[in-house]
C-alpha angles and dihedrals in degrees: 000000000000120000119237107245118239116261089244138332142202127233090279092058090243107146117237121225114259112265115257117248108240117246115252117263133194123248115303109249115208129193109247114249115253124209132207116253112271120285124241111269110298135186114259094203119065086222087069093041126025097016100035094117092057096053105028093112089068093054090071089066114016100044126097091255089047091053089049092051091052091049089053087050091050093048094048096045088050088054089051096046092049093050095042084063092047090233117180088013096296126147126236112261120249120255089248091054092046091054091049091050093048090052085071090076100022091058095034108145148132095322092056091042090055095043091053093049092054093045093046091053086063101036093041082210124101099202094044088055088055093054092049088052094053090045090051090050094047088056090050089052094049092247098123091129091074095037092110090060089067110112087355115187089343130136115208092257089062087063098037097045091054092042093050090046091052097045096045093044091052094041091053098039098040103035115011102043094047090053091049089048091056090053089048093048090051091051092050090049093050092044093056093043091051099033092117094039102118111213136174111254121221115210108184086358091294129116107275142166107315126251133176126264089233092056092048092053092043087061091061091047090049092050095046094049090055095054092039087061093055090049093050092053093052122140118238109197135187131177124213104180106115140246098341101008094266104105087233098148092046092054093046090057095040118006093179098058117095095235100177088054092046089050096045092050091048096049094042088046088066091054095260135125116247120231105203101181115057147126115241087300133055104250098243092222092131089055092054091050092049095045090049091053093046088050088049089054087049092055091055093048089049088055089050091050096050092046094050088049090052092049088053091051090051091052091245090124125032120209117235108236117241114220113252096007126132124220102183131011089226108019111066098189094062127112105181122207091234096149090064094040091050091047090049093054095043093051087052092053093042091047091052092050095046088051091049090050094050092048095049101039096051090071135057123167113248112312096343147345127171100238087109092057099070094031094057091054084068096061090094091051093054092046092045096058088048092051093046088052090052091051092050090049093048089052092042093050087050094056104050128092124198113242100212092180090059092051094049091046090053092050092048093062094048105062087142088080087077090070089091092057092046098050089042091053093048091052093054090048090050088054092046091054096248099109139040097194112139123218098358091185092061091046092056093039088058090049102045112017109109092357138101110237121191131201096265091048091053093044092051090050094048091052090058094052122111100231140111122293095239089053091043091053093048089053093047091052091048121103130175088254092056097040094090102113110210094330092127093054091046091052091050 
């Protein structure tokens, strides 16, 4: 007769009592959650809240108001371009009237922002609201006679492509590039200051041939300057050729005018490049190129942030305390490398957005779709996170101090890195006929791989080598701190 198994048992084979079946209960009644009343209007993006001070310069160009100001500028300058050429029997405006017209975008402010918001609520079209604003101001200025030249023969993309080109160009040249230049300048300064500061390299994270801290920082400055030059040389293109890029309406109005030349002169007169062959939209290829280059610069900056963070963790850099600042809510001793961590994270966000912009903007279905409309409104967000990262890097680099004693102590316990020098010298001596040692690499590998080798051990080993006396003396004089090649000269 088989035994009935115990319900369950522990490791001592003692049976546990069967679990009691819970008594049935009625439905659980929970108190409904209550919420606080709505907050006053708050920014959803941290760029417009917590970090606003670091990115405010971009808002002059890459905000909705900045875009609308540029749209007014494009509309006004097109009016002036048409009347300057006396098209449709108009007369050129006086200098005074031109200045009054240009004041529409030069003095663009809250009154215009509010006016456009109210008008767009009715038109449900942002560029049409701009046209109505210009027409309204023309009436105020007594220039009703040229009102019908407002937005003449334009499609919205004519205005938008020129406006985005202007705002992105100005944002890059007046805000973003100067911020990058500040970081590059600091790197150059630190590279020169620490040009002779010997340090243990760590290829694959392992002790390797020494360099100097100055040379390693100079590498980043060198890389960034190269990409910076590419960004500074970027094209900023606009089209101004009507509904499908054919100047059809223009020619219907005046078949004798050289509209492509007029459009080119107008666009280039605003400091932009002219895209002559397009669909309804400017093809955005220049934007894709620019954003890829900015993303590339961001990748180099990300590498800088993670390397400096690592050097701090190794003790190579000490962080300069800020009076009153708290590093940890529970550990009073800590100074966290938050500037480099914040830069790292914001560069990742920026890079993802720039990649998305490039992927979306390169394509438009047939002659036009509107995917680029909402996408381009995030240009400022992408540059904003990049600018925030640059601000953090600038502040972080200004708050670190090189611990040369730590660098030297690290070198002093890694004499095995001289194995490269020794085996290379032996090879040269073999070629010169002053040595018959076979396989110098294997000889040094046996001595040093997986072993700590001190100064005395290496000196004793070198003394036994069959090499010329001059080579032997060079090796005996060598230390990890002096085995840095021309790193100092490279840094300078």
